[in-house]
C-alpha positions in Angstrom: 0.7 -4.2 50.5 1.4 -8.0 50.4 3.7 -7.2 47.3 5.4 -4.3 49.1 6.1 -6.6 52.2 4.0 -4.2 54.2 2.3 -7.1 56.0 5.4 -8.3 57.7 5.4 -5.0 59.7 4.8 -5.8 63.4 5.1 -9.4 63.0 8.0 -11.6 64.6 10.0 -13.5 62.3 10.7 -10.3 59.9 13.4 -7.7 60.2 14.1 -6.9 63.8 13.2 -3.3 63.0 9.8 -4.0 62.4 9.2 -6.4 65.0 7.3 -4.2 67.4 4.1 -2.4 68.1 5.8 0.9 67.3 6.4 -0.2 63.9 2.6 -0.8 63.2 1.9 2.9 64.7 4.7 4.3 62.4 2.8 2.6 59.4 -0.9 3.4 60.4 0.4 7.1 61.1 2.0 7.4 57.6 -1.2 5.8 56.0 -3.4 8.5 57.7 -1.3 11.3 57.2 -0.3 10.5 53.3 -4.2 9.7 52.5 -6.5 11.0 55.1 -8.1 7.6 54.9 -9.0 6.7 58.2 -10.4 3.2 57.1 -7.3 2.3 55.1 -5.1 2.9 58.4 -7.7 1.1 60.7 -7.9 -2.0 58.5 -4.3 -2.2 58.3 -3.4 -1.6 62.0 -6.5 -4.0 63.0 -4.7 -6.9 60.8 -1.4 -6.5 62.0 -2.3 -6.1 65.7 -4.4 -9.3 65.8 -1.8 -11.5 64.6 0.8 -9.7 66.7 -1.1 -10.1 69.9 -3.4 -12.8 69.8 -1.4 -15.4 67.4 2.1 -14.6 67.9 1.5 -13.7 71.5 -0.7 -16.6 73.0 -0.9 -19.4 70.1 1.3 -22.4 70.4 4.2 -23.3 68.4 2.1 -25.0 65.8 -0.6 -22.7 65.5 2.2 -19.8 65.3 4.1 -21.6 62.5 1.2 -22.2 60.3 -0.6 -18.7 60.8 2.0 -16.1 61.3 4.1 -16.6 58.1 1.0 -16.8 56.3 -0.4 -13.5 57.4 2.9 -11.9 57.1 3.0 -12.9 53.3 -0.6 -11.7 52.6 -2.1 -15.1 52.2 -4.2 -15.1 55.1 -6.3 -12.5 57.2 -7.6 -13.1 60.9 -10.1 -11.1 62.7 -11.1 -11.1 66.2 -14.9 -11.7 67.4 -15.6 -10.3 70.7 -18.5 -8.0 70.9 -22.1 -8.9 70.3 -25.1 -7.3 69.4 -26.5 -5.1 72.3 -23.8 -6.3 74.8 -20.8 -4.6 73.4 -17.8 -6.4 75.1 -18.8 -6.4 78.4 -18.2 -10.0 79.8 -21.2 -10.0 82.1 -23.4 -9.6 79.2 -21.7 -11.8 76.5 -23.5 -14.9 75.4 -21.4 -16.9 72.8 -20.5 -20.2 74.2 -18.1 -23.1 73.3 -19.3 -26.3 74.9 -16.8 -29.1 75.1 -17.3 -32.3 73.5 -15.1 -35.3 73.2 -13.6 -34.3 70.0 -13.4 -30.5 70.5 -15.9 -27.8 71.0 -19.2 -26.9 69.6 -19.7 -22.9 69.4 -23.3 -21.2 69.5 -24.1 -17.4 69.4 -23.5 -14.2 67.8 -21.0 -11.6 67.4 -20.9 -8.1 65.9 -18.7 -5.1 64.8 -15.9 -7.3 63.6 -13.4 -5.1 61.8 -12.1 -6.8 58.5 -14.6 -9.6 59.1 -16.1 -9.5 55.5 -12.4 -10.2 54.0 -11.0 -12.5 56.9 -10.6 -16.2 56.2 -10.1 -16.9 59.9 -12.0 -15.9 63.1 -10.8 -15.6 66.6 -13.8 -16.0 68.5 -14.3 -15.3 72.3 -16.8 -17.8 73.9 -17.8 -19.1 77.4 -16.4 -22.3 78.2 -18.1 -22.5 81.6 -19.3 -20.7 84.7 -17.5 -20.9 88.2 -19.1 -19.6 91.3 -21.3 -17.2 89.0 -18.3 -16.0 86.9 -18.2 -16.8 83.3 -15.1 -18.4 81.9 -14.1 -17.7 78.3 -11.6 -19.3 75.9 -10.5 -18.0 72.6 -11.0 -20.3 69.5 -9.7 -20.4 65.8 -12.6 -20.7 63.5 -12.0 -20.9 59.7 -14.4 -19.0 57.2 -15.8 -22.0 55.8 -16.8 -23.7 59.0 -20.3 -25.3 59.0 -23.0 -23.5 60.8 -21.0 -20.1 60.5 -23.0 -17.3 58.8 -21.4 -13.9 57.9 -23.8 -10.6 57.3 -22.0 -7.4 56.4 -22.7 -4.1 58.3 -23.3 -1.4 55.6 -23.7 1.1 58.1 -20.1 1.4 58.7 -19.1 1.7 55.0 -17.7 5.3 55.6 -14.7 3.6 56.9 -14.0 1.8 53.7 -11.8 0.0 53.0 -12.0 -1.5 56.5 -15.4 -3.6 56.3 -17.6 -4.9 59.2 -19.9 -7.6 59.8 -21.7 -9.7 62.3 -21.3 -13.4 62.7 -23.7 -16.3 63.9 -22.8 -19.7 65.0 -24.9 -22.4 64.8 -23.4 -25.8 66.2 -20.2 -24.8 64.9 -17.7 -27.8 65.5 -13.8 -27.0 65.9 -11.2 -29.5 67.1 -9.7 -29.0 70.6 -6.5 -27.7 68.7 -8.4 -24.6 67.8 -8.2 -23.3 71.2 -5.7 -20.4 71.6 -3.9 -20.3 75.0 -3.9 -22.5 78.2 -5.2 -20.1 80.6 -8.5 -20.6 82.4 -10.0 -17.3 81.5 -9.1 -15.7 78.2 -11.2 -12.4 79.1 -8.9 -10.8 81.4 -5.5 -12.4 79.7 -6.5 -11.3 76.4 -9.8 -9.4 75.7 -9.4 -6.7 78.3 -5.8 -5.9 77.5 -6.4 -5.9 73.8 -8.7 -3.1 74.3 -6.1 -0.9 75.8 -3.5 -1.9 73.4 -5.9 -1.2 70.4 -6.6 2.1 71.7 -3.1 3.1 72.3 -2.0 2.1 68.8 -4.9 3.6 67.4 -3.8 7.2 68.7 -1.1 7.1 65.9 -3.9 6.9 63.2 -5.5 9.8 65.0 -2.4 12.0 64.8 -1.7 10.9 61.2 -5.1 12.2 60.3 -4.8 15.4 62.2 -1.6 15.9 59.9 -3.2 15.4 56.8 -6.4 17.5 57.9 -4.4 20.4 59.0 -2.4 20.4 55.6 -5.7 19.9 53.6 -7.3 22.8 55.2 -4.3 25.1 55.2 -4.3 24.7 51.5 -7.9 25.5 51.2 -8.4 28.8 53.0 -7.3 32.4 52.5 -3.7 33.3 53.6 -4.0 35.7 56.3 -2.2 36.9 59.6 -5.3 35.3 61.7 -5.4 32.2 59.8 -1.6 31.7 60.3 -2.0 32.3 63.9 -4.7 29.7 64.2 -3.0 27.1 62.1 0.5 27.9 64.0 -1.1 27.0 67.3 -2.7 23.9 66.1 0.6 22.7 64.4 2.0 23.2 68.0 -0.8 21.0 69.4 -0.2 18.5 66.9 3.4 18.1 67.8 2.3 17.3 71.3 -0.3 14.9 70.1 2.5 13.0 68.1 4.9 13.1 71.1 2.0 11.4 73.5 1.2 9.0 71.1 4.6 7.9 70.4 5.3 7.9 74.4 2.3 5.6 74.4 3.3 3.0 72.0 6.9 3.2 73.4 5.6 2.2 76.7 3.9 -0.9 74.9 7.2 -2.3 73.5 8.9 -1.7 76.7 6.5 -3.6 78.8 5.4 -0.8 80.9 1.8 -0.7 82.5 -0.7 1.2 80.4 -0.8 4.8 80.7 -4.4 5.7 79.7 -3.9 9.5 80.4 -1.6 9.8 77.1 -4.6 8.1 74.9 -7.2 10.4 76.5 -5.0 13.5 76.1 -4.7 12.7 72.3 -8.4 12.0 71.9 -9.2 15.1 73.7 -6.8 17.2 71.6 -8.3 15.5 68.4 -11.9 16.5 68.9 -11.0 20.2 69.7 -8.5 20.0 66.7 -11.0 18.9 64.3 -14.0 21.1 65.3 -11.7 24.1 65.2 -10.5 23.0 61.5 -14.1 22.3 60.6 -14.8 26.0 61.3 -12.1 27.5 59.4 -13.2 25.7 56.0 -15.7 27.5 53.7 -18.7 25.2 52.9 -17.6 25.6 49.0 -14.1 24.0 49.9 -15.4 20.7 51.3 -15.3 17.9 48.7 -16.3 14.5 48.8 -13.2 13.1 50.0 -12.9 15.6 53.0 -16.8 15.0 53.7 -16.0 11.1 53.8 -12.9 11.4 56.1 -14.4 13.8 58.8 -17.4 11.4 58.9 -15.0 8.6 59.5 -13.1 10.4 62.2 -16.7 11.1 63.8 -17.4 7.3 63.5 -14.0 6.2 65.1 -14.5 9.0 67.8 -17.7 7.2 68.9 -16.4 3.9 69.1 -16.4 2.2 72.8 -17.8 5.5 74.3 -19.0 4.1 77.5 -15.7 2.2 78.0 -13.5 5.3 77.2 -15.8 7.6 79.4 -15.4 5.3 82.4 -11.5 5.3 81.8 -11.6 9.2 81.9 -13.5 9.2 85.1 -11.2 6.8 86.6 -8.3 9.1 85.8 -10.0 12.1 87.1 -11.0 10.2 90.3 -7.4 9.2 90.9 -6.6 12.9 91.5 -8.5 12.7 94.6 -7.1 9.3 95.5 -3.7 10.9 95.3 -4.3 13.7 97.7 
């Protein structure tokens, strides 16, 4: 991908046609539709989104100049560390701290579920910088892979998503300079972590529709041609076109600066679950090979990521119908 220039996609400083969230979404959708490898699309999209949103969006000029071009050339890889073991990404439950010292910050704590962590050379770590009136305040810090006191532990339970890899991080008195902090806002959680969750879900819908495209064609090639099967496949092809349109509209809204529209992403996800289950039922057991088994397992894993926050968004969408009355 680096040799082909694909790591420039979505980053400022490259061709203007590539400088958008839409470009990242188009690329990850094409990867999933061509290969059925959700892990590959996820690894690519996560890499580009972190560089575009956190570094290009919030870093100062010196940080951007150093990092964006290096990442675009494939000579660097940043991963974001927000969630923690047993706490998820809920701000009330996070415990990792960044204590201010005269010469910088000292970071202590743990992080988990870091996508691309095992291959990253730079971590963007969300940590508590203080407590004001009972409310935690957060900062985001650049932590190089070789920092003293940083320990990385792979998470093999998510190997079904290869080549996307995941890890846990532990920090024991990790010292970083004051210049390692990204952004000047008093609290990075509402400014960065919260918007990124919606951003990530919105762009990830493109991976989902790409995978549905691949799965539809894969299943069609493995079942007996019949009018009944054609009727089912035709209906699913129509639903796929709706999912593609919804995903594209959601990402276009990101680039135009519109407020997030969670209904589109919820709709794409709901269609995807029904779509996959129906195609699974069509497949004879003897036509399911190792790649298809792995791809479907990867879909199941991604469908269950952040289930509780997604459930709450869906409830809020439903409740809004009553408030609109």
